C-alpha positions, -999 to +999 in steps of 0.1 A: +281-293-255+263-274-283+274-239-292+247-212-298+247-197-333+247-159-330+228-136-354+248-110-371+231-078-358+242-056-387+225-080-411+194-083-389+188-046-390+190-046-429+170-076-439+134-088-433+119-121-443+089-121-467+059-144-464+074-168-489+107-170-470+127-147-493+148-118-479+138-082-486+162-052-484+160-015-489+176+001-520+208+021-517+215+058-528+186+074-509+205+091-480+222+122-494+230+141-526+193+139-535+190+172-554+206+159-586+184+128-586+150+130-603+118+126-584+110+094-603+143+079-593+139+089-557+104+074-556+116+041-570+144+040-544+117+040-517+105+006-526+121-025-511+138-051-533+145-088-529+180-102-522+192-120-553+196-158-553+234-157-553+235-137-520+205-153-503+224-184-491+251-163-475+226-140-458+206-169-444+239-181-427+242-146-411+206-148-399+200-183-386+168-175-366+152-151-391 
């Protein structure tokens, strides 16, 4: 009997797959204490980033069907 592999829901909410198969994520430090951060810094935090190669293998195990 084969066991289903479950997706880790916490990871599924945080990562999206790009067209090339890489994982994208949102940047941290954008939720509170924003008055001391410059406008430029806050603007750059809006953009999404790619998951680095060292973590990507682990993330893909957490997200088997993504």
